[in-house]
N, C-alpha and C positions, 0 to 999 in steps of 0.2 A: 424537382430538385430543391435545394435549400432556399433559393431565392423565391420560389413560388409557394412556400409553405405559409399559408395564411389562415388555416383552420383554427377557430377559436375554441372548439370543444376539446376537452381533455381526452386523449385516447386511452383505451383500456391498458394497452401495453406499448412499451418502446423496446426495440431490439437494436442493440449497438454491436456492430461488427467491424472491428479494426482489420485492415487487410494490407498486405504488401505483396505485389506481384502474384495475384490470384485470379487473373483474367479467365482462366479455364474453368475454375470451380464456381465462380460467381453466378452464372446463369442457373446452374443446377441448384445451388444453395437457395437462391431467391425463389425459384419455383417451389422448392420443398417448404420453405417458410410460408410462402403464400398459401399453399395447400393446407397447412396446419392452422394458420390464422383464419382461413375461410371456414374450415370445419368447426372451429370453436366459436365463430361469430364475433370475434374481437374487432374493435376498431384499433388499428395498429399503425405505428410509424416504424420504419426501418432506417436506421442511420448507418450508412456505409462510409467509413473513414479511410480514405486512401492515403496511406502513410508514405507518400513520395514514391509510388510504384514506377518502375522503369519499363513495364510492359504495357499492355493495352487495357489495364484494369479500369482506368478512368473512362475510357471510351465505352467499355462494357457497362459501367454504371449508368452512363448517360443513355444507353440504348434499352435499359430495362423497362418493362411495362407490365408489372404484376396487376392482378385483379383486386386484391384485398388489402394491399399495403400502400401506405404513403411513404415514398422513398425520399430521404434527404441525403444528398451526397456532399462530402467535404474532401477536398484534396489538399494535402500539404505540399509546399514547394519542394521540400526534401524529406528524407527519412528521419523522423524524430524518435521513433520507438513506440512501443505498444502503450506505455503509460500516457504519452502525450495524446495518442489517438483516443484512448478511453476518456481522458480528461475533457477533450473537446466534445465527445459524445455525451458525457454526463452533464455538461453545461447546457446542452440543447434539448435533452429529453424532457417530455412532459407526461409520459404515461404513468398510470397508477402503479404498475409493476414494470420494472426495467430488467431486461435480459441482456446478458453479454454472451457472445459465442465467437469462436474463430471461424475464419472464412475458408478453411481448407477441407471442409466436408468430413472432418473427423469428429465433430460434435453433431449430435442428431437433434434437429428441430422437433422431432416427435416427443422429446422430453419436456418441452415447454409447458404443456397443459398441467402436468403433475407438479412442476415447479411453481406454476401460477397458483395451483390449489394450496400448496404448502404455505405460500405467502399470505393468501387471502383468507383461508379457512383455518389453518393451524397457527397463524399469528407470528410466523417467523419474520425477522427483519431482513435476513439474508439466507439464501440456500445455495450451497456450493455443490457442484457436481463432483462425483468421485469416480474416476476412471479405474475401477477395481481390476478390470481386465484390460490391459493396455496392448495396443498393436504398434509398439515402438521398439527400436533396438534395445536389447537388454543392457548391454554394457554402457552405451552412451546416453541412455535416457531412463530406463526403468530403475536400475540400481541407484544412480545418482538422485533420482526423484524420491525414492524411499528415504534416503539419508537426509535430503533437503527437508522433506515434510516432517520427519522426526525431530530435526533441529528446530524447525519453525514452531512446532507444537511446544517444545520445551521453553523457547524464548518468549513466545507470545501468549501462552496459556489458552489458546484457541484450539479446541480439540477437533481438528479436521484431518482427514486422511490425505487430502489432495488440495493443497493451497493453490496450486498453479493451474488447475483446470479452468479453461476459458469459459465453460458453460456455467453461468451463475444467474440467480434471480435476486432482485432487491426490491424493497419498498422504495418509492421515489425519494423519501427523506434521506435515505442512506446515501445514495449517490450524490445528493446535493450537499452532504456534510463532509465526505472524504476529500482530501486533497492529494492528488497524484503528482509525483515528480520522479525524475530519475527512472528507475525500473521498479517502482513500488507497486506496479500492477500485481505482482506476485503476492503481495501482502494486503490486498484489499480487505479480506475478512478481519485481519488484525487492526487495520486502520478504522474499520467500522466499529470494532469492539472498543477501541480506545475512545471513539467518539460517543460511546454510550449505548450502542446498539448491541445488546447482549444475547438476543435470541437468534443464534446462528446455528443452522442445521446443514445437513448434507444429504445427498441422494445418490445412490449408485446409478451411473448413466452408461449408456452404450458408447463405446469408443471404436471408431472405424479406422481402418488403414488409410493412409494418405493415398488419394487417387491421382492427384496431379502435382507436379512440381516437387520441391524438396523443402525441408524444414528451414526456417529463417533464423534459427537460434544456434549459435556456435558454442564452443566450449567456454568462452568467456563468461557465459551466463552463470557458471558455477562460482567464479570469483565475485562477480557483481552481486549475485544473490546473497552470498555470505556477508559482504560489506553492507548491503542494504539492510540486512537483518540486524546487524550491529547498530546501524543508524536508527532504525525503527525502535529498537530497544532503548537506545539513549534518549531519543526525542520523546518517546511516550512517558518516560520516567522523569526526565529533567529538562524537557523542552521549555517549560515556563519557569523553572527555578534552577538554572545552571549553577548558582552558588552553592546549592545543596550538595552537589558533587565536587566541583572544583574547590570550593571553600573547605570542605572536610578533608579532601586529599591534600590540599596545600597546607592546611594547619597541621595535620599529622606529620607530613613530611618535614615541615619547618621545625616542629618541636623535636622530632627524632634527631635531626641534624644538630639542633641546639643542645640536646641532652648529651650527645656524643662529645661535643666540644667541652661541655662542663665536666664530663667524666675525665677527659684528657687533662684538663687544667687541675682538677682535684688530685689526680694521680701524680702530677708533677709536683704539686705543693707538698703532698705527703712524702714523696721521695726526697725532696729537699729537707723537709723537717726531720727525717730519720737518717739523713746523710747517706742515702742510697743513690746508686747511679741512675741516671734518667736520660731520656732522649728529648731533644727540643721538639715541641709540639708540631712545628711546621715541617719537621723532617719525618713525621709519621704519616704513612698512607691513609690511615683512618681519618686524619684531620681533613684531607682533601675530599674524602667521601662525605664527611659531615658538611663541609662547605658546599659541595654540590647539592646535597639534600636541602640545605637552607635556601640556596638560590632557586632550586626547582620548586620548593614549597611556596616561595614568594611569587614565582611566575604563575603557578597554578591558582593561587589566591587572586592575583590580578586578572587572570583569564576568567575567573568566576565573576568578578566585578564587571569586566567588559561584556560578558554574556548577559548579565542582568541589565546593563544599559541598553543592549540591543533589543532584549525582550520588552523592556519598558517603552522603547521607541516604536515597537511594532504596532501597526493599526489593529491587529487582532488580539492585543494583550487582554483587553477586557470584554471581548466578544464571547458570549456563551450561548449555546443552543438551548432554547427553551422548548421542551417537548409539549407541554400543555400549560394553560393558565386559566384562572377563573377569577371573577370579580363579583362578589355578592354585595348588593346594595343593602344598607341598613333599612329597617322597617320605617324609621322616621323619613328617610329619603323617598321611600316608596310611597308612603301615604301623602307626602307633600306634593 
């Protein structure tokens, strides 16, 4: 278990499995993973993250005794969600290649060797599984999934067919760079892309029917997924420069309102000069629309200022991930 993990050597692979009420499937899954790891001759750690299960999942984890795996178990006090479970797993992993997969036996551990090869030999930073043939209900999962993936491709510019597939492989640096919160586990490829890891591939993987229990995701995931996608799009573009969005919108809105007021004033002056009938400016609906635009523009501009202050106060403001560095000594220093 986690407290007994004292091995200093870096393992070849780490496998992160978030789970919630999967006591029935866990023994079969671990035996399957253990068989694959043994056949490949990997040194491996398996991280099982119990996301506040209410069944016997934790007791099952404690009773596991595989032959080729070092198991680390983590149990949440309550259910926090898949992103939280993956985040904890990513903080703990040490393997050169990191896999994630679901615990419901719908992902096949037999796919791991090929995913490993794509990372190590083909140089990918991240490889996502593609459940091309799904064994899920058509109306509640398959069709919404196609729409979700098409929308995610359009917003993130990451060309994957299946963002939400739990079976993925990463270089260690990738999982140490992405920050998961909310339900952002759906967009790990996009988060990795925004962090500078641009070699992202995919592999068609076998998808099995659920053998035990039932799905843990309800219809709320559709709304949450859309909102998270908007959040990701905003943060990736304006997370470090909110004034570039709010300032521009505020300025344009403020100026538009001001121009409308000026036009109303000029029209009144011209009407008076030509002895034409006119209405008082404050009696015209357009005046109040302009006034609203001026106030809204000022608020947007101030929101941009507040956003900049928050960004400047963040401890991560000037933290940048350096991929490689080099330091050449001068010939004079070398000879000395």
